[in-house]
C-alpha positions as CSV (number, residue, x, y, z in Angstrom):
1,M,65.2,-11.0,89.0
2,K,65.0,-14.5,90.4
3,S,68.0,-16.8,89.5
4,L,67.4,-20.3,88.4
5,T,68.1,-23.0,90.9
6,K,69.7,-26.4,90.1
7,T,66.2,-27.9,90.4
8,D,64.8,-25.5,87.8
9,I,67.6,-26.3,85.4
10,V,67.1,-30.1,85.8
11,A,63.3,-29.7,85.3
12,A,63.9,-27.6,82.1
13,E,66.3,-30.2,80.7
14,T,63.9,-33.0,81.5
15,T,61.0,-31.2,79.8
16,A,63.1,-30.5,76.7
17,A,64.2,-34.1,76.6
18,A,60.6,-35.2,76.9
19,I,59.5,-32.9,74.1
20,S,62.4,-34.1,71.9
21,T,61.5,-37.8,72.6
22,S,57.8,-37.1,71.9
23,A,58.7,-35.4,68.6
24,Q,60.8,-38.4,67.6
25,D,58.1,-40.8,68.6
26,S,55.6,-38.8,66.5
27,T,57.9,-38.9,63.5
28,A,58.4,-42.7,63.9
29,R,54.6,-43.2,64.2
30,R,54.0,-41.1,61.2
31,W,56.6,-43.0,59.2
32,S,55.2,-46.4,60.3
33,R,51.7,-45.3,59.4
34,N,52.4,-43.7,56.0
35,I,55.5,-45.2,54.6
36,L,55.8,-48.7,56.1
37,P,52.5,-50.2,54.7
38,P,53.2,-49.4,51.0
39,V,56.8,-50.5,51.4
40,L,55.7,-53.9,52.8
41,L,53.0,-54.3,50.1
42,G,55.6,-53.5,47.4
43,L,58.0,-56.1,48.8
44,L,55.1,-58.6,48.9
45,F,54.3,-57.8,45.3
46,I,57.9,-58.3,44.2
47,G,58.0,-61.6,46.0
48,L,54.8,-62.7,44.3
49,W,56.3,-61.5,41.0
50,Y,59.3,-63.8,41.5
51,L,57.1,-66.6,42.5
52,I,55.1,-66.4,39.3
53,S,58.2,-66.0,37.1
54,Y,60.1,-68.9,38.5
55,G,57.5,-71.1,40.2
56,V,54.5,-70.9,37.8
57,L,56.1,-70.2,34.4
58,D,58.6,-72.6,32.9
59,E,61.6,-71.5,30.8
60,Q,59.7,-71.5,27.5
61,R,56.9,-69.3,28.9
62,R,59.0,-67.0,31.1
63,F,59.0,-64.3,28.4
64,L,55.4,-63.6,29.5
65,L,56.6,-62.2,32.8
66,R,60.3,-61.6,33.2
67,P,61.6,-61.5,36.8
68,P,62.2,-58.0,38.4
69,H,66.0,-58.1,38.2
70,E,65.9,-58.8,34.4
71,V,63.4,-55.9,34.0
72,W,65.8,-53.7,35.9
73,L,68.9,-54.7,33.9
74,V,67.3,-54.4,30.5
75,G,64.7,-51.7,30.9
76,F,66.3,-49.4,33.4
77,A,70.1,-50.1,33.7
78,N,70.5,-50.2,29.9
79,W,70.7,-46.5,29.1
80,D,69.7,-46.9,25.4
81,N,66.5,-48.6,26.4
82,F,65.8,-46.4,29.3
83,S,66.4,-43.2,27.3
84,E,63.9,-44.4,24.7
85,I,61.3,-44.9,27.4
86,L,62.0,-41.5,28.9
87,A,61.6,-39.8,25.5
88,G,58.3,-41.5,24.9
89,L,57.2,-40.7,28.5
90,W,58.1,-37.0,28.0
91,S,56.1,-36.9,24.7
92,S,53.0,-38.4,26.5
93,T,53.5,-36.1,29.4
94,V,53.4,-33.0,27.2
95,V,50.2,-34.3,25.5
96,A,48.6,-35.1,28.9
97,L,49.4,-31.6,30.3
98,I,48.1,-29.8,27.2
99,G,44.9,-31.8,27.2
100,L,44.4,-31.4,31.0
101,T,45.0,-27.6,30.8
102,I,42.4,-27.2,28.1
103,A,40.0,-29.5,29.9
104,I,40.4,-27.4,33.1
105,I,39.6,-24.2,31.2
106,I,36.6,-25.6,29.4
107,G,35.3,-27.6,32.4
108,I,35.5,-24.7,35.0
109,S,34.1,-22.2,32.5
110,L,31.1,-24.5,31.7
111,A,30.5,-25.3,35.3
112,T,30.5,-21.6,36.2
113,L,28.0,-20.9,33.5
114,M,25.8,-23.8,34.6
115,S,25.9,-22.6,38.2
116,Q,24.5,-19.2,37.2
117,S,21.6,-20.5,35.1
118,K,19.4,-23.5,35.5
119,L,18.5,-23.3,31.8
120,I,22.2,-23.6,30.8
121,E,22.7,-26.5,33.2
122,R,19.7,-28.4,31.8
123,A,20.9,-27.7,28.3
124,V,24.6,-28.6,28.8
125,F,24.6,-31.4,31.4
126,P,23.0,-34.1,29.2
127,Y,25.7,-33.6,26.6
128,A,28.5,-33.7,29.2
129,V,27.1,-37.1,30.4
130,T,26.8,-38.3,26.8
131,L,30.4,-37.4,26.2
132,Q,31.5,-39.4,29.2
133,A,29.3,-42.4,28.4
134,I,30.5,-42.8,24.8
135,P,33.3,-45.3,24.6
136,I,36.4,-43.4,23.5
137,L,37.4,-46.2,21.1
138,A,34.1,-45.8,19.2
139,I,34.9,-42.2,18.3
140,V,38.7,-42.6,17.7
141,P,38.2,-43.0,13.9
142,L,36.1,-39.8,13.8
143,I,38.8,-37.9,15.8
144,G,41.4,-39.0,13.3
145,F,39.2,-38.0,10.4
146,W,38.7,-34.5,11.8
147,F,42.0,-33.7,13.5
148,G,44.5,-35.9,11.7
149,F,46.7,-38.6,13.3
150,G,49.2,-36.4,15.1
151,I,49.5,-34.7,18.5
152,S,46.2,-32.7,18.0
153,A,44.2,-35.9,18.0
154,R,46.0,-37.2,21.1
155,V,45.2,-33.9,22.9
156,I,41.5,-34.2,21.9
157,V,41.4,-37.7,23.4
158,C,42.8,-36.3,26.7
159,I,40.3,-33.5,26.8
160,I,37.4,-35.9,26.2
161,I,38.5,-38.3,29.0
162,A,39.4,-35.6,31.5
163,L,36.6,-33.1,31.0
164,F,33.6,-34.7,32.8
165,P,35.0,-35.0,36.4
166,I,36.0,-31.3,36.3
167,I,32.6,-30.2,35.2
168,V,30.7,-32.3,37.7
169,N,33.0,-31.6,40.7
170,T,33.2,-27.9,40.0
171,L,29.4,-27.5,39.6
172,F,28.8,-29.5,42.8
173,G,31.3,-27.3,44.6
174,L,29.8,-24.0,43.3
175,L,26.3,-25.1,44.3
176,S,27.4,-26.2,47.8
177,A,27.9,-22.8,49.4
178,P,25.6,-22.4,52.4
179,R,22.2,-21.0,51.7
180,G,22.5,-18.7,54.7
181,L,25.5,-17.0,53.3
182,H,23.7,-16.5,49.9
183,D,20.9,-14.8,51.8
184,L,23.3,-12.6,53.6
185,L,24.9,-11.5,50.4
186,T,21.5,-10.9,48.9
187,L,20.6,-8.6,51.8
188,Q,23.8,-6.7,51.1
189,R,22.9,-6.4,47.4
190,V,26.1,-8.0,46.3
191,D,26.4,-8.4,42.5
192,R,26.8,-11.8,40.8
193,M,30.5,-11.6,40.1
194,T,31.3,-10.7,43.7
195,R,29.1,-13.5,44.9
196,L,31.1,-15.9,42.7
197,R,34.5,-14.6,43.8
198,K,33.8,-14.1,47.5
199,L,31.5,-17.1,48.3
200,M,31.0,-19.7,45.6
201,F,34.5,-20.3,44.4
202,P,36.1,-20.4,47.9
203,A,33.4,-22.9,48.9
204,A,34.0,-24.9,45.7
205,L,37.8,-25.3,46.0
206,P,37.8,-28.7,47.8
207,A,35.5,-30.1,45.2
208,I,37.4,-28.5,42.3
209,F,40.7,-30.0,43.4
210,A,39.0,-33.4,43.9
211,G,37.9,-33.2,40.3
212,L,41.4,-32.1,39.1
213,R,43.1,-35.0,40.8
214,I,40.8,-37.4,39.1
215,S,41.2,-35.7,35.7
216,A,44.9,-35.6,36.1
217,G,45.2,-39.3,36.2
218,L,42.6,-39.7,33.4
219,S,44.6,-37.3,31.2
220,V,47.6,-39.6,31.4
221,I,45.4,-42.5,30.4
222,G,44.0,-40.4,27.5
223,A,47.6,-39.6,26.3
224,I,48.5,-43.3,26.3
225,V,45.3,-44.3,24.6
226,G,45.9,-41.6,21.9
227,D,49.4,-43.0,21.4
228,F,48.0,-46.3,20.4
229,F,45.9,-44.9,17.5
230,F,47.6,-41.7,16.4
231,G,51.3,-42.4,15.6
232,R,52.4,-39.3,13.7
233,G,54.9,-37.0,15.4
234,D,57.1,-37.9,18.3
235,P,56.3,-41.5,19.6
236,G,54.7,-41.5,23.0
237,I,54.9,-44.2,25.7
238,G,51.7,-45.8,24.3
239,Q,53.4,-46.4,20.9
240,L,56.4,-47.9,22.7
241,L,54.1,-50.2,24.7
242,Q,52.6,-51.4,21.5
243,R,55.9,-51.9,19.8
244,Y,57.4,-53.8,22.8
245,A,54.3,-56.1,23.0
246,N,54.4,-56.9,19.3
247,R,58.1,-57.8,19.4
248,L,57.8,-59.8,22.6
249,M,60.3,-57.5,24.4
250,G,59.0,-58.3,27.9
251,E,61.6,-56.4,29.9
252,Q,61.2,-53.1,28.0
253,L,57.4,-53.6,28.1
254,L,57.3,-54.0,31.9
255,A,59.7,-51.1,32.3
256,A,57.5,-48.9,30.2
257,I,54.4,-49.9,32.1
258,I,56.1,-49.1,35.4
259,M,57.2,-45.7,34.1
260,S,53.6,-45.0,32.8
261,S,52.3,-45.9,36.3
262,L,54.8,-43.6,37.9
263,L,53.7,-40.8,35.6
264,G,50.1,-41.2,36.6
265,V,51.0,-41.3,40.3
266,A,53.3,-38.2,40.0
267,V,50.6,-36.1,38.2
268,F,48.0,-37.2,40.8
269,Q,50.4,-36.3,43.7
270,L,51.2,-33.0,42.1
271,F,47.6,-31.8,42.2
272,G,47.4,-33.2,45.7
273,W,50.3,-31.0,46.7
274,I,48.8,-28.0,45.0
275,Q,45.5,-28.7,46.8
276,T,47.4,-28.8,50.2
277,K,49.1,-25.5,49.5
278,A,46.0,-23.8,48.2
279,I,43.6,-24.9,50.9
280,G,46.0,-26.5,53.4
281,K,44.2,-25.6,56.6
282,W,40.9,-26.9,55.5
283,H,42.5,-30.0,54.1
284,E,44.3,-30.8,57.3
285,E,41.2,-30.3,59.4
286,R,39.3,-32.7,57.1
287,E,42.1,-35.3,57.2
288,A,42.1,-35.1,61.0
289,Q,38.4,-35.9,61.1
290,F,39.0,-39.2,59.2
C-alpha cells in the first residue's frame, strides 16, 4: 500500500479547507439572501412607525399609533395584558384548526368526486363559486340564527372562507396527471381506485398543498371574523381586538394585531413545512428552477 507523502497531506488539507470555506460562504450567501432582506425591511418599518408616532402625530393624537417601545412595554412585557392576548389567541387558534380540518375533509372529498364525474363537477362547482362569492358578512346573521352565537358559528365561518381554495386546487391537481399515464393505466385495466391512489393523488399533491397553504391563512381570518360577531364562549382574539378598539387601548390593540399576524404566518409556514416533508424533492427541484 502506497504511503502518503507530505505533498499529498498538504493537498488534502488544502482541499478540506477549501470545502469548509465554500460551505461557510454558501451559508453566508443563504443567510444574506433569505434572512437579511426581511430583517432590513422590518427595521425600516419600525423606523417609519417611530416617524409617524413622533413626527406626524402630536401628543393629543398619539393614541392613534403608539410607538413600538410602548406597545412592547404594555402589550408584551406586562404579563397580565400579554396572557389575556395569548388566551384569546389560543381560542381563535382552536377554532381555526377545527374549521380548517373540516374544510380539508369536505374540500378534498368533493374535489375527488368531481374529478371522477363531469356531471358531479358541473353540478357542484357553481355552488362552490357562489359560496366563495357571497360576502361572509351578508350571511353572518343567518349563521347565528341556525348555529347559535358560540364556537359552532365561528367554525362555520372558517369552513366557508377556507373551503373554496381546497376544492379548486385539489380538483386542478387531480385533473393534471399526464394523459399518457392515464392511457397506460387504461391498457393495464387498472381500476378507478388504483388510478386515484397511484396516479392522480401523487400528481395532485403540489396543487393540494398550495390550496392548503392558502386556506390555512384564510381559516385564521375566518376565526377572527367569527369572533367579532359570535361572542359566546371563550373570547377569541377578534373579541379582544374589538374591545381594545372601543376602549382606545392602543398598545394592547397593536399587540393583539401583531400576535394575530404571527398566528397567520405560523399556520402558513406550518403547511409549507409539511409540504416540504411530504414532497420535498419535487419542491426543491421546482424552487431551483425559479
